[in-house]
N, C-alpha and C positions, 0 to 999 in steps of 0.2 A: 615225607617230612625228608630235611633232606639234613646230615650227616656233622655233626659238629667239628670242627675244628682240632689238629692238636693246643691242649692247651701246657700251660708251664707252673696251676696252679688250681690246685680241688676250689677255691675260690671264685676260676672264669666258668664252675661252670653251673653256678646259680643261675637259676633264669630260663628262656626261652622252654618252658615247661608247655605243654600241648595242652589243648582245649581238648574234650571230648564232647559229643553230642550221644544224650543217652537216646537208649534205644529200645528199652525194653519194658520200664516202671512208670514210662510220659504217657497215661492215657488218653487218648484218639480224640480227638477233638483240641487237645492242648496245643497252646504254644510250645516251642521247640525249648528243651535244657540244655544247654551246656557246661561243663566243670570242669574249670580249671586243675588240674591236678600234676596241686606241688609236692606230691611225693618222688619227683624226678627230679628233685635237687643232692646238695652230697648230704645231710643229716635227713630229710627223704621231710621234709618241714618246710613252709611259705616261712616261716621264722629266720631263714638264713639270710634271707635278703633285705628285711630288716635287724640280726649285729652285722650285719658286716655295716651296713649305714649307720649303726652307731659310733662304730669304734672307727671307720678310717674319719669320722666327724669329729671324733678327740682328736686325733693325729692334726688333722687339720690345723684343729684350733690350738695346736699345742698343745690341752689336759692329757693326753698320752702320751710317752714316751717308753723306748725300752728298758725294762726291770719293773714301773709301775702295776701294782697288782688292781682288779677290774672284779668289781665287785656286783652282782642284780639280786635281787629277790621274785622267783620265776615256779608256775609251776609244771617246768623241764624242758619245752619246748624254747623255750628263751634261750631257756639252759644249755640246752645241747646244739646252740647254733651259735652263739658264745664260745660256751669248747670249744668247738669245731674252729671257728675265725681264731679266738687267741695260740688256740696250739700252730697254727697253720706261722701267725705271724708274733707266736715268740713270748705273747703275754702269760703269766699266773694268772690265774681266776678262782675267785671264790663263790663258787652258789646257797642262797637261799634258801630252801624248796622245804616239804612236811612227806608227809606217808601217807595223805591226803594225794597222790600223783604217783602214774605208775610206776611201779619198778624196772622196765622196761627203759626210762626215762633217765632215773637216776642213775642206773647202772650207764647208761649211754654217759652223757655228763661224764661220769669219774676214768671209763675210757677214752675220753680225753684232754684227764689228766686236772680237771678243774679236782676244786680242794669242798669238802660238801658240806653243810650246814645244813637238819634235817629235824625241820620243826614238829613238831606233833600234837596230828588234828583231833577234833571231837567228833571220832568214830570215822574217822576216813572221811569225813561229812568237807567239802571247800564253804568255808565263812569267810563274813565280812576280817568278822576276828583274828584270822588266821594272818590272812593279812597284815592285819594291827601286828601281829609277835613275827611276823618273817621281816615285817622294813626293821623292826627294831633290830634284830639280830645285823640287817646291815651296816647299821650306824655304830652300830660297836666295831666290825671288822674296819669299817673304814675310818672307826677314831683310833683303832689299834695299828694297823698298818699304814694309813693316809692311802687308800684301793682307789681308785676311783666307780662311783657308782651311774653306770651305764643309767640309772633312771629311766627306764621303758613306757613308766606309764607319762612322761611327762617332755619324753625328748622330740622334739619337733623333724632331728636328722628321721625319724621311722621310716617319715612321710617321704624322705628323697626315696627310703627301701623301696617302699610300695608303691610308688608313684613310676617305677619302672613294671608290676608288674600290672597297672591299670593299663599303661602301654602298650601293652604282651595283648592284651584282649583286644584291646584297640585295633590293630594289625589283623590279629588271626581274623575278625570279624567284618573284616573293613567291608563285607559282599554285603549284608544282611544286616550291620549295624546294633546293636545293644536297646533293645524295648525294656529290662528291667536289669537289677542285682542285690541281689540277700547274701546275707556275712552276717555269724556272728560277731560281737563285739568281744575282745579281750582288754586290749587298749583301748581299742576302736581306731589307731593310726591306720592300720591296713584301709578299711573304711572309707577314711578321709583321702589317705596317699590316695585309692583305686578312682575314688570319685575326682578329685581334681585335674586330673591323669584322664578322665574324660571330657569335662567340661573345657579341660586346654585340646581337645583335639573336637571341639564344637558337638560333646557327644552329649544328651539332657533323658539320659534312661530313670526311671521312677528308681529310685533306692532306700530298701529298706537296713535296718539293722537289727541286727537276732537275738534275744537272749534267749536263756531260758525260762522257764512262768514260774519257775519254784523258784527263782531271784529276778524277778522285773525292777529290775533300776530305771529306764528308759520310760517303760511305762506304767509303771506305777510306782514308783519314789524310793522304795527301799530293794535292798537284798533278801536272802536268805541263804540252804544250804543248795544243795546242787551236786551231781554228781558228771558234771557236763565238763571237763578237762580243758582249760585252757581262754574259759569264757567265761562272763555272769561275773565279775567281781565284787557283785553288791559294793562300787564305791563309781563315784562319777568318772568321769572319762575328761579329762581336760584335754586328749589331741581329739574329740572328738567334739565339733562344734557340731549345735543342733541341724544348722543350712547343709549340713552334708549329705542330710537323706535327707526324706518326703515322710520317711511311719515308722516309728517301733512298736514289732513284732515279736511277742513272748512265744514260744516253742512246747512244747510240753514234752520234754527227755523225755517218753515213755514208747512217744514215738518216732525218735530219734532211734535209740537202742531199736525199735524193731526192722527198721529198713535196712542197719546196718550189714545183717545178715543178709537177705537180699539184695542190696547192692553190692555188695561184694559179689554175687551167683548169676544172678545175672543181670551187673553192667559188667561188672568187671573193677569194679574199684572199691578194690579192699582199702576203707579208714574208719576211724575212729568217731563218738561220740561227737563229738563237733562240726566235725563231715556231713556228716550220716543230714545233723537238721538241721546245717545251708539245706540239704538236699531235700528235706522234706517244707520245707521254706516254700524252694525252687517250683515245688512239685504242683506246692498251692497255687501260688504265681501264672503260675503256668495256663495250670485251672483260667485262673479269675480271668485274664488275658484273653485266651482261646489260638484258634489252630491260628497261622503264620506270621507272630513275635518266635519272639528272642528271647528267653529271660539266662543269668549269667550267673554259677556264683563258683565257690572257692572250697575245693579237698584236703584241704589243708596237709593233710600232713598219710600216715601212711597206717594200720592197722596193725601194724608188728610191734607199735607203741600198748596194744591193750590189749595183746593176749593175757594176760592172771587176768582182767579185771572180770570175767564174766563175760565182756562185748557178746562173745562169737561160739561162749559155750564152753563146757569144760574140753 
């Protein structure tokens, strides 16, 4: 890899992350599995791409200006990324989150200067009702402070941020192409943005939208409680049109949790449950497609965000 240029802002360090070919966990006779390592972004998350696009889109339209407060509800990675971008650009930020999400994420948001409202969860579980209560707190902050709600679940600026991720994958796989792409969906913006970039480049890989089996909104039409942070909200996904993917697949959360440690110890990919879920599905696809093909997925962040959650043991 070539070294990066000197940058004048940490915002310029977003993107250009490596694409890793798994060497040990993929069985013989299967397709290659390539994992985009998004932990290389400034907050160690692919959400940096989206947060930058949301803020700069609002700036271009004149909706965001010096002194105006920004607000969003989030499980943590979006909040951490927004807190980073707002810190660099000088905007005050309010984040509505919950104790259902990792303490590391909440501490990261506070470290960047965000003001947090923490909504109690149902025994630490991620449920559709939790997001409704978080949204109500956003409305209160908008009314109180005249804040700009970035509205990550509906804001199409997110697609612009994630299209760059797709273009990077196209460039990195230009010799062999992409036969399949799979990723978990939270807002759905990443899958939609990456798929759009593939199509713009003339590629037509098989695209799978992933969700936890215990919150099968896309595959069964209803949500449910689970512990995979960042995906499986149990709500409709306005940013994800059904034309953006070929198949929705529900993955057992226990399989993802079981893979997290081997993924770190055998491949050196230190990531959370949603990333492990992506890799589980990618390996399944690799078995189905067979040799000579290529499956791409995303390691969305770093395992450092999940050290207190029992994923890697005590």
